[in-house]
gemmi code that builds the backbone of each chain (N, CA, C; Angstrom):
import gemmi

chains = {
    "A": [
        ("UNK", (-95.561, -2.866, -18.058), (-95.899, -3.402, -19.430), (-97.319, -2.424, -20.210)),
        ("UNK", (-97.544, -3.372, -21.000), (-98.755, -2.199, -21.811), (-99.577, -2.277, -21.080)),
        ("UNK", (-100.995, -1.783, -20.612), (-102.109, -1.717, -19.706), (-102.905, -1.329, -21.246)),
        ("UNK", (-103.724, -2.649, -21.436), (-104.746, -2.594, -22.391), (-105.920, -2.184, -21.632)),
        ("UNK", (-107.062, -1.502, -22.133), (-108.369, -1.515, -21.479), (-109.420, -1.531, -22.097)),
        ("UNK", (-110.858, -2.688, -21.915), (-111.678, -2.284, -22.470), (-112.669, -1.813, -21.505)),
        ("UNK", (-114.114, -0.951, -22.752), (-114.543, 0.176, -21.835), (-115.593, -1.424, -20.728)),
        ("UNK", (-116.355, -2.121, -21.531), (-116.775, -3.294, -20.960), (-116.440, -4.794, -20.773)),
        ("UNK", (-116.564, -5.367, -19.565), (-116.032, -7.168, -19.843), (-117.480, -7.348, -20.414)),
        ("UNK", (-119.017, -7.162, -20.395), (-120.092, -7.514, -20.098), (-120.971, -6.781, -20.938)),
        ("UNK", (-121.445, -7.308, -21.773), (-122.484, -5.819, -22.961), (-123.586, -6.929, -23.450)),
        ("UNK", (-124.917, -6.715, -23.459), (-125.867, -6.851, -23.863), (-126.685, -6.136, -24.609)),
        ("UNK", (-127.072, -6.214, -26.142), (-127.937, -5.227, -26.899), (-128.652, -5.916, -27.518)),
        ("UNK", (-129.844, -5.437, -28.278), (-130.812, -6.049, -28.708), (-130.196, -5.766, -30.475)),
        ("UNK", (-130.319, -6.566, -31.000), (-130.507, -6.678, -32.653), (-131.046, -5.493, -33.416)),
        ("UNK", (-130.023, -5.070, -34.535), (-130.199, -3.635, -34.808), (-129.438, -2.601, -34.506)),
        ("UNK", (-129.329, -2.693, -32.721), (-128.613, -1.602, -32.289), (-127.593, -1.415, -32.904)),
        ("UNK", (-126.854, 0.543, -32.746), (-125.694, 0.058, -32.937), (-124.557, 0.267, -31.441)),
        ("UNK", (-123.155, -0.566, -31.587), (-123.132, -0.800, -30.434), (-121.426, -0.301, -30.370)),
        ("UNK", (-120.618, 0.210, -29.672), (-119.587, 0.906, -29.742), (-118.954, -0.195, -28.456)),
        ("UNK", (-117.653, -0.641, -29.245), (-116.437, -1.594, -28.027), (-115.293, -0.473, -28.478)),
        ("UNK", (-115.033, 0.035, -27.088), (-113.660, 0.696, -26.998), (-112.434, 0.324, -26.378)),
        ("UNK", (-111.278, 0.642, -27.153), (-110.114, 0.115, -26.053), (-109.315, 0.569, -26.450)),
        ("UNK", (-108.259, 1.499, -25.595), (-107.393, 2.270, -24.748), (-106.540, 1.484, -23.917)),
        ("UNK", (-105.173, 2.047, -25.208), (-103.857, 1.479, -24.299), (-102.995, 2.737, -24.072)),
        ("UNK", (-102.224, 2.418, -22.759), (-101.371, 3.602, -22.179), (-99.761, 3.873, -22.362)),
        ("UNK", (-99.244, 2.867, -23.144), (-98.398, 2.498, -23.988), (-97.880, 3.287, -25.386)),
        ("UNK", (-98.416, 4.270, -26.070), (-97.923, 5.011, -26.924), (-97.837, 4.019, -28.565)),
        ("UNK", (-98.460, 2.309, -27.725), (-98.234, 1.726, -29.655), (-98.534, 2.114, -30.359)),
        ("UNK", (-98.105, 1.322, -31.695), (-98.292, 1.818, -32.830), (-99.504, 1.367, -33.726)),
        ("UNK", (-99.913, -0.073, -33.207), (-100.790, -0.983, -34.115), (-101.726, -1.306, -33.196)),
        ("UNK", (-102.219, -1.525, -33.306), (-103.694, -1.977, -32.330), (-104.884, -3.214, -33.013)),
        ("UNK", (-105.704, -3.855, -32.715), (-106.452, -4.827, -33.363), (-107.439, -5.378, -32.567)),
        ("UNK", (-108.542, -5.652, -33.603), (-109.601, -6.197, -33.036), (-109.702, -7.660, -33.494)),
        ("UNK", (-109.964, -8.425, -32.515), (-110.548, -10.292, -32.968), (-112.027, -10.524, -32.248)),
        ("UNK", (-112.487, -11.610, -32.862), (-113.355, -11.614, -32.085), (-113.506, -13.111, -31.858)),
        ("UNK", (-113.346, -14.293, -30.333), (-112.828, -15.103, -30.402), (-113.957, -16.270, -30.195)),
        ("UNK", (-114.647, -17.311, -30.393), (-115.566, -18.291, -30.686), (-115.287, -19.579, -30.604)),
        ("UNK", (-115.803, -19.905, -29.786), (-115.388, -21.344, -29.636), (-115.157, -22.713, -30.645)),
        ("UNK", (-114.270, -22.984, -30.851), (-113.771, -24.559, -31.992), (-112.648, -23.023, -33.547)),
        ("UNK", (-113.060, -21.982, -33.167), (-112.422, -21.014, -33.931), (-111.418, -20.252, -33.669)),
        ("UNK", (-111.114, -20.093, -32.562), (-109.527, -19.575, -31.768), (-110.088, -17.674, -32.132)),
        ("UNK", (-108.466, -17.179, -32.484), (-108.860, -15.738, -32.290), (-108.886, -15.260, -34.161)),
        ("UNK", (-110.193, -14.567, -34.435), (-109.783, -14.252, -35.438), (-109.938, -12.630, -35.902)),
        ("UNK", (-109.289, -12.116, -37.286), (-108.742, -11.127, -36.576), (-110.215, -9.818, -37.802)),
        ("UNK", (-110.601, -9.108, -37.183), (-111.700, -8.306, -37.368), (-110.756, -7.061, -38.337)),
        ("UNK", (-109.988, -6.082, -37.351), (-109.985, -5.163, -38.314), (-108.566, -4.968, -37.587)),
        ("UNK", (-107.250, -3.838, -37.648), (-106.560, -3.790, -37.237), (-105.835, -2.123, -37.235)),
        ("UNK", (-105.164, -1.605, -37.348), (-104.873, -0.259, -37.152), (-103.422, -0.188, -36.853)),
        ("UNK", (-102.509, 0.057, -38.141), (-101.024, 0.323, -37.713), (-100.594, 2.138, -37.152)),
        ("UNK", (-101.510, 2.325, -37.265), (-101.115, 3.820, -36.989), (-102.486, 4.566, -36.859)),
        ("UNK", (-102.167, 5.639, -36.310), (-103.656, 6.707, -36.426), (-104.223, 7.177, -37.858)),
        ("UNK", (-105.537, 6.873, -37.724), (-106.360, 7.304, -38.496), (-106.159, 5.942, -39.759)),
        ("UNK", (-105.217, 5.508, -39.660), (-104.524, 3.749, -40.338), (-105.551, 2.283, -39.889)),
        ("UNK", (-106.001, 2.244, -40.739), (-106.788, 0.861, -40.764), (-106.737, 0.005, -41.737)),
        ("UNK", (-106.845, -1.305, -41.525), (-106.667, -2.658, -42.350), (-107.979, -3.271, -42.249)),
        ("UNK", (-107.937, -3.788, -43.653), (-109.605, -5.230, -42.905), (-108.799, -6.368, -42.705)),
        ("UNK", (-108.788, -6.859, -41.838), (-108.802, -7.906, -41.319), (-109.135, -8.854, -41.540)),
        ("UNK", (-109.383, -10.550, -41.267), (-109.842, -11.887, -41.956), (-111.458, -11.520, -41.757)),
        ("UNK", (-112.418, -10.976, -40.896), (-113.680, -10.715, -40.886), (-114.417, -9.546, -40.577)),
        ("UNK", (-114.222, -8.797, -41.577), (-114.308, -7.190, -41.310), (-115.803, -6.810, -41.360)),
        ("UNK", (-116.649, -7.963, -41.890), (-117.858, -7.586, -42.438), (-119.286, -7.429, -41.452)),
        ("UNK", (-120.135, -6.535, -41.383), (-120.134, -6.223, -41.495), (-119.808, -4.953, -39.180)),
        ("UNK", (-118.947, -4.810, -39.595), (-117.981, -3.776, -38.411), (-117.483, -2.768, -39.764)),
        ("UNK", (-116.904, -1.935, -37.939), (-116.234, -0.975, -38.846), (-115.392, -0.622, -37.480)),
        ("UNK", (-114.282, 0.735, -37.603), (-113.837, 1.320, -36.682), (-113.650, 2.486, -37.064)),
        ("UNK", (-112.319, 3.156, -35.876), (-112.498, 4.018, -35.929), (-110.464, 4.215, -35.259)),
        ("UNK", (-109.709, 5.187, -35.239), (-108.828, 5.685, -34.414), (-107.738, 7.233, -34.687)),
        ("UNK", (-108.519, 7.368, -33.679), (-108.662, 9.239, -34.233), (-107.086, 9.597, -33.472)),
        ("UNK", (-107.376, 8.886, -32.162), (-106.121, 9.163, -31.591), (-105.232, 8.003, -31.000)),
        ("UNK", (-104.156, 7.979, -30.855), (-103.537, 6.782, -31.182), (-103.260, 6.003, -29.815)),
        ("UNK", (-103.948, 6.262, -28.331), (-104.246, 5.336, -27.032), (-105.695, 4.140, -27.986)),
        ("UNK", (-106.657, 5.053, -28.452), (-107.981, 4.378, -28.385), (-107.934, 4.127, -29.770)),
        ("UNK", (-108.574, 2.679, -29.789), (-109.289, 2.303, -31.106), (-110.971, 1.365, -31.197)),
        ("UNK", (-111.414, 2.214, -31.399), (-112.728, 1.354, -30.945), (-113.565, 0.687, -32.342)),
        ("UNK", (-114.207, -0.537, -31.773), (-114.795, -1.435, -32.896), (-116.207, -1.177, -32.873)),
        ("UNK", (-117.038, -0.589, -34.039), (-118.522, -0.315, -33.988), (-119.372, -1.853, -34.479)),
        ("UNK", (-120.303, -2.072, -34.427), (-120.901, -2.726, -34.872), (-122.464, -1.762, -35.423)),
        ("UNK", (-122.294, -1.409, -36.419), (-123.409, -0.779, -36.984), (-125.233, -0.798, -36.918)),
        ("UNK", (-125.058, -2.253, -37.170), (-126.296, -2.455, -36.545), (-125.897, -4.045, -36.301)),
        ("UNK", (-126.007, -4.382, -34.900), (-125.948, -5.528, -34.188), (-126.509, -6.626, -34.505)),
        ("UNK", (-125.872, -7.653, -34.762), (-126.929, -8.992, -35.477), (-126.522, -10.173, -34.225)),
        ("UNK", (-127.474, -11.486, -34.008), (-127.237, -12.292, -33.352), (-126.080, -12.967, -33.441)),
        ("UNK", (-125.417, -13.206, -34.577), (-124.193, -13.850, -35.297), (-123.138, -13.095, -34.404)),
        ("UNK", (-123.039, -11.863, -34.031), (-122.014, -10.912, -33.966), (-121.684, -11.433, -31.908)),
        ("UNK", (-123.173, -12.309, -31.443), (-122.664, -12.503, -30.101), (-121.507, -13.450, -29.920)),
        ("UNK", (-120.383, -12.533, -29.728), (-118.877, -13.599, -29.358), (-118.488, -12.530, -28.226)),
        ("UNK", (-116.926, -13.740, -27.651), (-116.190, -12.853, -27.102), (-114.938, -11.461, -27.942)),
        ("UNK", (-114.903, -10.232, -28.153), (-114.265, -9.677, -28.725), (-112.940, -9.045, -27.642)),
        ("UNK", (-111.991, -8.773, -28.460), (-110.419, -9.226, -27.614), (-109.670, -8.126, -28.514)),
        ("UNK", (-109.048, -7.274, -27.890), (-108.184, -5.712, -28.318), (-106.658, -6.044, -27.674)),
        ("UNK", (-105.821, -5.431, -28.352), (-104.798, -5.730, -28.559), (-103.700, -4.680, -28.764)),
        ("UNK", (-102.482, -4.493, -28.442), (-101.841, -3.610, -28.942), (-100.420, -3.780, -29.502)),
        ("UNK", (-99.753, -3.484, -30.074), (-98.570, -4.016, -30.154), (-97.858, -2.519, -30.503)),
        ("UNK", (-96.239, -2.428, -29.787), (-95.455, -1.659, -30.041), (-94.512, -2.359, -31.724)),
        ("UNK", (-94.420, -1.141, -32.810), (-93.815, -2.050, -33.414), (-92.448, -1.471, -33.456)),
        ("UNK", (-92.409, -0.044, -33.493), (-90.826, 0.267, -33.622), (-90.265, 0.284, -34.924)),
        ("UNK", (-88.970, -0.454, -34.487), (-88.383, -0.888, -35.871), (-88.348, -2.041, -36.341)),
        ("UNK", (-89.922, -2.822, -35.613), (-90.218, -4.240, -35.467), (-91.251, -4.158, -35.685)),
        ("UNK", (-91.573, -5.069, -36.317), (-93.315, -5.735, -36.736), (-93.872, -7.115, -36.109)),
        ("UNK", (-92.203, -7.821, -35.145), (-92.584, -9.058, -34.866), (-92.556, -9.375, -33.287)),
        ("UNK", (-92.507, -8.033, -32.406), (-93.172, -7.916, -31.177), (-94.162, -8.949, -30.690)),
        ("UNK", (-94.853, -9.340, -29.519), (-95.505, -9.406, -28.927), (-96.496, -8.125, -28.950)),
        ("UNK", (-98.082, -9.530, -29.002), (-99.083, -8.382, -28.633), (-99.492, -8.412, -27.353)),
        ("UNK", (-100.003, -7.269, -26.715), (-100.492, -7.185, -25.421), (-102.308, -6.633, -25.342)),
        ("UNK", (-102.934, -7.621, -24.667), (-104.036, -7.581, -25.298), (-104.896, -6.809, -23.781)),
        ("UNK", (-105.924, -6.482, -23.871), (-106.938, -6.442, -22.844), (-107.659, -7.822, -22.746)),
        ("UNK", (-108.255, -7.598, -21.806), (-109.733, -8.207, -20.998), (-110.771, -9.063, -21.681)),
        ("UNK", (-111.326, -8.312, -23.028), (-112.037, -9.082, -23.574), (-113.296, -8.194, -23.280)),
        ("UNK", (-114.437, -8.348, -24.173), (-115.619, -7.544, -23.647), (-116.424, -8.847, -24.428)),
        ("UNK", (-117.392, -9.913, -23.409), (-118.116, -10.212, -23.780), (-119.211, -9.800, -24.382)),
        ("UNK", (-120.009, -10.103, -25.542), (-121.254, -8.965, -25.913), (-122.086, -10.239, -26.746)),
        ("UNK", (-123.366, -9.701, -26.103), (-124.555, -10.789, -25.894), (-125.702, -9.935, -27.368)),
        ("UNK", (-125.665, -10.201, -28.368), (-126.723, -9.705, -29.195), (-128.353, -10.322, -29.127)),
        ("UNK", (-129.860, -10.177, -28.308), (-130.264, -10.614, -28.469), (-131.231, -10.446, -29.109)),
    ],
    "B": [
        ("UNK", (-98.425, -18.433, -47.413), (-99.637, -18.164, -46.486), (-98.913, -18.997, -45.342)),
        ("UNK", (-99.136, -18.434, -44.316), (-98.625, -19.240, -43.067), (-100.164, -20.256, -42.028)),
        ("UNK", (-99.571, -21.035, -41.448), (-100.531, -21.678, -40.465), (-100.132, -22.139, -39.040)),
        ("UNK", (-100.836, -22.616, -38.664), (-100.229, -23.470, -37.656), (-101.382, -23.998, -36.488)),
        ("UNK", (-100.708, -25.141, -36.389), (-101.716, -26.213, -35.963), (-101.829, -26.939, -34.495)),
        ("UNK", (-102.876, -26.612, -33.980), (-102.899, -26.760, -32.156), (-103.709, -28.067, -32.747)),
        ("UNK", (-103.300, -29.368, -31.972), (-103.659, -30.391, -32.413), (-105.007, -31.039, -31.194)),
        ("UNK", (-104.377, -30.524, -30.899), (-105.079, -30.713, -29.286), (-105.953, -30.338, -28.590)),
        ("UNK", (-107.500, -30.125, -28.693), (-108.238, -28.900, -29.021), (-108.716, -29.022, -26.941)),
        ("UNK", (-108.485, -30.288, -26.540), (-109.215, -29.660, -24.929), (-107.782, -31.169, -24.573)),
        ("UNK", (-107.275, -30.766, -23.070), (-106.462, -31.928, -22.618), (-106.704, -31.677, -21.003)),
        ("UNK", (-106.881, -33.107, -20.617), (-107.335, -33.178, -18.733), (-106.159, -33.440, -18.031)),
        ("UNK", (-105.650, -32.975, -17.231), (-104.836, -33.628, -16.519), (-105.402, -33.698, -14.701)),
        ("UNK", (-104.150, -34.307, -14.201), (-104.415, -34.579, -12.398), (-103.469, -33.481, -12.348)),
        ("UNK", (-103.077, -32.778, -10.956), (-102.318, -31.867, -10.657), (-101.250, -32.577, -10.651)),
        ("UNK", (-100.078, -31.883, -11.162), (-98.933, -32.126, -10.836), (-98.472, -33.461, -11.722)),
        ("UNK", (-99.446, -33.713, -12.733), (-99.154, -34.124, -13.756), (-97.926, -33.287, -14.763)),
        ("UNK", (-97.411, -33.906, -15.903), (-96.837, -33.168, -16.760), (-97.244, -32.855, -17.917)),
        ("UNK", (-97.488, -31.889, -18.224), (-98.380, -32.333, -19.303), (-97.718, -31.082, -20.776)),
        ("UNK", (-98.053, -31.608, -21.887), (-97.208, -31.292, -23.420), (-98.056, -30.575, -23.968)),
        ("UNK", (-98.044, -29.579, -24.937), (-99.194, -28.682, -25.477), (-98.610, -28.410, -26.803)),
        ("UNK", (-99.058, -29.312, -27.941), (-98.319, -29.402, -29.230), (-98.675, -27.864, -29.959)),
        ("UNK", (-97.270, -27.803, -30.586), (-97.909, -26.383, -32.105), (-97.135, -27.080, -33.008)),
        ("UNK", (-97.535, -26.792, -34.046), (-97.098, -27.171, -35.548), (-96.985, -26.012, -36.349)),
        ("UNK", (-96.481, -25.989, -37.200), (-96.953, -24.526, -37.846), (-95.670, -24.686, -39.634)),
        ("UNK", (-96.674, -23.737, -40.024), (-96.307, -24.347, -41.564), (-95.721, -22.782, -42.440)),
        ("UNK", (-94.947, -22.284, -42.760), (-94.500, -21.147, -43.868), (-93.333, -21.502, -44.259)),
        ("UNK", (-93.257, -20.441, -45.626), (-92.060, -20.973, -46.468), (-91.181, -19.702, -46.282)),
        ("UNK", (-91.094, -18.912, -45.548), (-90.688, -17.994, -44.737), (-89.012, -18.684, -44.190)),
        ("UNK", (-87.794, -17.694, -43.887), (-86.981, -18.185, -43.669), (-86.940, -17.660, -42.064)),
        ("UNK", (-86.803, -16.481, -41.814), (-87.322, -15.566, -40.627), (-88.409, -15.383, -40.545)),
        ("UNK", (-88.948, -15.709, -39.126), (-90.326, -15.402, -38.358), (-90.131, -16.321, -37.083)),
        ("UNK", (-91.184, -15.584, -36.571), (-91.019, -15.726, -34.613), (-92.478, -16.199, -34.104)),
        ("UNK", (-92.343, -17.311, -33.269), (-93.392, -18.114, -32.583), (-93.427, -17.414, -31.159)),
        ("UNK", (-94.749, -17.475, -30.991), (-95.133, -17.337, -29.733), (-96.412, -18.171, -29.095)),
        ("UNK", (-96.339, -18.141, -27.564), (-97.267, -18.624, -26.943), (-97.679, -17.778, -25.660)),
        ("UNK", (-99.150, -18.199, -25.358), (-99.823, -17.074, -25.033), (-100.680, -17.801, -23.916)),
        ("UNK", (-101.407, -17.394, -22.679), (-102.460, -17.635, -22.030), (-103.041, -17.221, -21.736)),
        ("UNK", (-104.138, -17.608, -21.914), (-106.052, -17.245, -21.524), (-106.496, -17.809, -20.363)),
        ("UNK", (-106.192, -17.574, -19.204), (-106.752, -17.604, -17.714), (-108.326, -17.438, -17.769)),
        ("UNK", (-109.311, -18.019, -17.033), (-110.466, -17.618, -17.082), (-110.697, -16.424, -16.996)),
        ("UNK", (-110.534, -15.609, -17.013), (-110.703, -13.931, -16.749), (-110.726, -13.579, -18.088)),
        ("UNK", (-109.997, -14.316, -19.097), (-110.049, -13.727, -20.130), (-108.504, -13.088, -20.970)),
        ("UNK", (-108.288, -12.432, -20.265), (-107.325, -11.612, -20.976), (-105.858, -12.366, -21.422)),
        ("UNK", (-105.431, -12.636, -22.812), (-104.285, -13.656, -23.497), (-102.919, -12.720, -22.460)),
        ("UNK", (-102.135, -13.260, -22.019), (-101.160, -12.711, -21.514), (-99.738, -13.967, -22.244)),
        ("UNK", (-98.892, -12.744, -22.628), (-98.050, -13.322, -23.191), (-96.923, -14.569, -22.295)),
        ("UNK", (-96.588, -15.155, -23.056), (-95.262, -16.342, -22.248), (-94.353, -16.274, -23.243)),
        ("UNK", (-93.585, -16.184, -24.749), (-92.658, -16.458, -24.475), (-92.933, -15.824, -26.509)),
        ("UNK", (-91.300, -15.567, -26.676), (-91.784, -15.393, -28.262), (-90.008, -15.929, -28.414)),
        ("UNK", (-90.141, -16.681, -29.644), (-88.761, -17.682, -30.379), (-88.366, -16.673, -31.810)),
        ("UNK", (-87.367, -16.656, -32.454), (-86.728, -16.074, -33.476), (-86.880, -17.525, -34.037)),
        ("UNK", (-86.282, -17.566, -35.387), (-86.532, -18.883, -36.478), (-84.966, -19.150, -36.328)),
        ("UNK", (-83.787, -18.532, -35.872), (-82.673, -18.503, -35.586), (-82.016, -19.213, -34.465)),
        ("UNK", (-83.178, -18.967, -33.414), (-82.564, -19.698, -31.926), (-83.635, -20.479, -31.880)),
        ("UNK", (-82.763, -21.882, -32.026), (-83.160, -23.042, -31.462), (-82.952, -23.478, -29.919)),
        ("UNK", (-82.536, -23.131, -28.911), (-82.056, -23.664, -27.699), (-83.495, -23.453, -27.133)),
        ("UNK", (-83.637, -24.727, -26.364), (-84.649, -24.690, -25.319), (-84.903, -23.955, -24.592)),
        ("UNK", (-85.895, -23.025, -24.290), (-85.927, -22.148, -22.898), (-86.529, -23.154, -22.080)),
        ("UNK", (-86.191, -22.778, -20.681), (-86.871, -23.257, -19.641), (-87.249, -22.156, -18.746)),
        ("UNK", (-88.196, -21.980, -18.100), (-88.563, -20.218, -17.131), (-89.688, -21.335, -16.025)),
        ("UNK", (-89.170, -21.406, -14.945), (-89.318, -22.410, -13.588), (-90.311, -23.791, -14.091)),
        ("UNK", (-91.790, -23.769, -14.110), (-91.864, -24.988, -14.362), (-92.694, -25.327, -16.068)),
        ("UNK", (-92.106, -24.278, -16.723), (-92.880, -23.951, -18.066), (-91.360, -24.093, -19.192)),
        ("UNK", (-91.223, -24.622, -19.860), (-90.133, -25.087, -20.907), (-90.726, -25.237, -22.196)),
        ("UNK", (-89.529, -24.787, -23.291), (-90.296, -24.721, -24.502), (-89.153, -25.289, -25.585)),
        ("UNK", (-89.549, -26.439, -26.368), (-88.848, -27.210, -27.503), (-88.909, -26.798, -28.757)),
        ("UNK", (-88.120, -26.250, -29.149), (-88.537, -25.829, -30.536), (-87.454, -26.497, -31.795)),
        ("UNK", (-88.051, -27.042, -32.487), (-87.532, -27.877, -33.599), (-88.017, -27.985, -35.044)),
        ("UNK", (-86.703, -27.125, -35.670), (-87.359, -26.613, -36.839), (-87.677, -28.368, -38.053)),
        ("UNK", (-86.413, -28.749, -37.803), (-86.378, -29.845, -38.327), (-88.008, -30.798, -38.867)),
        ("UNK", (-88.881, -30.373, -37.566), (-90.140, -31.257, -37.355), (-91.163, -29.944, -37.851)),
        ("UNK", (-91.197, -28.264, -37.641), (-91.777, -27.493, -37.268), (-92.899, -27.349, -36.366)),
        ("UNK", (-92.052, -27.561, -35.254), (-92.722, -27.461, -33.822), (-92.520, -26.654, -32.787)),
        ("UNK", (-93.450, -25.937, -32.313), (-92.663, -25.425, -30.779), (-93.474, -25.458, -29.966)),
        ("UNK", (-93.060, -26.540, -29.435), (-94.204, -27.263, -27.818), (-93.689, -27.204, -26.586)),
        ("UNK", (-94.523, -26.936, -26.020), (-94.720, -26.406, -24.238), (-94.650, -27.242, -23.830)),
        ("UNK", (-94.125, -27.474, -22.451), (-94.443, -28.415, -21.475), (-94.448, -27.759, -20.200)),
        ("UNK", (-95.441, -28.253, -19.614), (-95.969, -27.619, -17.918), (-95.019, -28.777, -16.822)),
        ("UNK", (-94.082, -28.658, -16.370), (-93.798, -29.587, -15.312), (-94.604, -29.588, -14.037)),
        ("UNK", (-95.213, -30.433, -13.496), (-96.166, -30.803, -12.324), (-96.745, -29.467, -12.311)),
        ("UNK", (-97.751, -30.043, -13.249), (-99.214, -28.831, -13.612), (-99.534, -28.450, -11.973)),
        ("UNK", (-100.638, -27.681, -11.807), (-101.205, -26.592, -10.970), (-102.559, -26.115, -11.252)),
        ("UNK", (-103.488, -26.333, -10.573), (-105.298, -26.286, -11.290), (-104.813, -24.583, -11.426)),
        ("UNK", (-103.550, -23.925, -11.347), (-103.677, -21.942, -12.091), (-102.974, -22.257, -12.958)),
        ("UNK", (-102.379, -23.547, -13.646), (-102.635, -23.714, -15.467), (-103.563, -23.814, -15.650)),
        ("UNK", (-104.519, -23.644, -15.019), (-105.921, -24.371, -16.345), (-106.291, -23.168, -16.886)),
        ("UNK", (-106.211, -23.208, -18.480), (-106.486, -21.891, -19.657), (-106.779, -22.497, -20.793)),
        ("UNK", (-106.488, -21.731, -21.799), (-106.731, -22.159, -22.806), (-105.651, -21.285, -23.692)),
        ("UNK", (-104.549, -21.966, -24.372), (-103.417, -21.791, -24.497), (-102.576, -21.677, -26.130)),
        ("UNK", (-102.424, -20.303, -26.405), (-102.238, -19.687, -27.969), (-100.933, -19.791, -28.412)),
        ("UNK", (-101.125, -20.798, -29.679), (-99.667, -20.952, -30.413), (-99.682, -19.530, -31.754)),
        ("UNK", (-98.543, -18.933, -31.470), (-98.781, -18.126, -32.948), (-97.157, -17.930, -34.021)),
        ("UNK", (-97.366, -17.285, -35.104), (-96.196, -17.089, -35.954), (-96.811, -16.226, -36.815)),
        ("UNK", (-95.054, -15.230, -36.742), (-95.376, -14.022, -37.474), (-93.863, -14.204, -38.231)),
        ("UNK", (-94.599, -13.494, -39.693), (-92.683, -13.834, -40.544), (-92.869, -12.577, -40.287)),
        ("UNK", (-91.239, -12.438, -40.509), (-90.292, -11.400, -40.282), (-90.673, -10.105, -41.427)),
        ("UNK", (-90.883, -9.089, -40.842), (-91.044, -8.227, -41.795), (-92.756, -8.147, -42.767)),
        ("UNK", (-92.783, -7.791, -43.926), (-94.262, -7.224, -44.665), (-95.422, -7.097, -43.625)),
        ("UNK", (-96.103, -8.441, -43.687), (-97.495, -8.328, -42.630), (-97.753, -7.947, -41.228)),
        ("UNK", (-98.357, -6.971, -40.926), (-98.386, -6.934, -39.620), (-98.959, -8.010, -38.384)),
        ("UNK", (-99.579, -8.721, -39.283), (-100.887, -9.924, -38.489), (-100.269, -11.295, -38.126)),
        ("UNK", (-99.844, -11.705, -37.141), (-99.323, -12.950, -36.480), (-100.533, -13.956, -37.142)),
        ("UNK", (-100.607, -15.029, -37.184), (-100.947, -16.172, -37.314), (-101.202, -16.872, -35.804)),
        ("UNK", (-102.679, -16.985, -35.530), (-102.772, -18.001, -34.716), (-103.583, -19.314, -34.579)),
        ("UNK", (-103.140, -20.255, -33.708), (-103.408, -21.743, -33.426), (-104.508, -20.992, -32.464)),
        ("UNK", (-105.704, -22.297, -33.105), (-107.226, -22.374, -32.571), (-107.280, -22.503, -31.051)),
        ("UNK", (-105.850, -22.689, -30.110), (-105.441, -22.891, -28.719), (-106.017, -24.500, -28.271)),
        ("UNK", (-105.445, -24.800, -26.933), (-105.894, -25.448, -26.280), (-106.156, -25.473, -25.099)),
        ("UNK", (-107.464, -26.018, -24.760), (-107.942, -25.538, -23.245), (-107.392, -26.637, -22.177)),
        ("UNK", (-106.613, -26.219, -21.467), (-106.463, -27.271, -20.513), (-106.877, -27.179, -19.202)),
        ("UNK", (-106.795, -28.455, -18.618), (-107.877, -28.853, -17.485), (-107.011, -29.087, -16.619)),
        ("UNK", (-106.818, -28.760, -15.403), (-105.704, -29.181, -14.317), (-106.952, -29.816, -13.194)),
        ("UNK", (-106.411, -30.465, -12.673), (-108.123, -30.929, -11.411), (-107.094, -30.872, -10.940)),
        ("UNK", (-107.910, -30.635, -9.258), (-106.923, -31.109, -7.741), (-106.474, -32.198, -7.939)),
    ],
}
model = gemmi.Model(1)
for chain_id, residues in chains.items():
    chain = gemmi.Chain(chain_id)
    for i, (resn, *xyz) in enumerate(residues, 1):
        res = gemmi.Residue()
        res.name, res.seqid = resn, gemmi.SeqId(i, " ")
        for name, pos in zip(("N", "CA", "C"), xyz):
            atom = gemmi.Atom()
            atom.name, atom.element = name, gemmi.Element(name[0])
            atom.pos, atom.b_iso = gemmi.Position(*pos), 0.0
            res.add_atom(atom)
        chain.add_residue(res)
    model.add_chain(chain)
structure = gemmi.Structure()
structure.add_model(model)
structure.setup_entities()
């Protein structure tokens, strides 16, 4: 099974700080995703990367950027954290191979609080 | 555009009851994939099942069963003899074949199983 790890389970930051959320997967999967999860809103896609150095905006990219310099690592960056970015952040990986229709494997999530 | 509706926001049952989680989807594509994920309180979404649009055979895995009906665009999930460990948020998702890398998630159904 793919193992997806996220650097922190809980994180508290102050408004205006630059925040890095790290995600690492150990199975050489091409696709990686960052979602945020808020009550009543389900999962919303922030960014995804279909391969190294490739990235595409999701539904809510504003206030975020990403970096994928190596296949196994996909970083989410909050350039200047704001209180409305308090949320649960979930990273996922998927083996696209010959299909983009495989299931995703998720990390345990990072619960970020911005004060 | 695709859409996944999980109309039940929260379901509360007593242990040993059977419970069905509804999932209704919309797509104009004829080839697509449907998924269910479980998110326990620990936070990590866990993949449960994937079905493709050409396979309407229902599936049973232990106490879990899935009913796929193209005629009603539904992919419902039933837990038989529920247990406290089944308490989680359950997400249904749809991915059309080819093209986009991105699945469409429903907003999730929170299942609470009381002892």
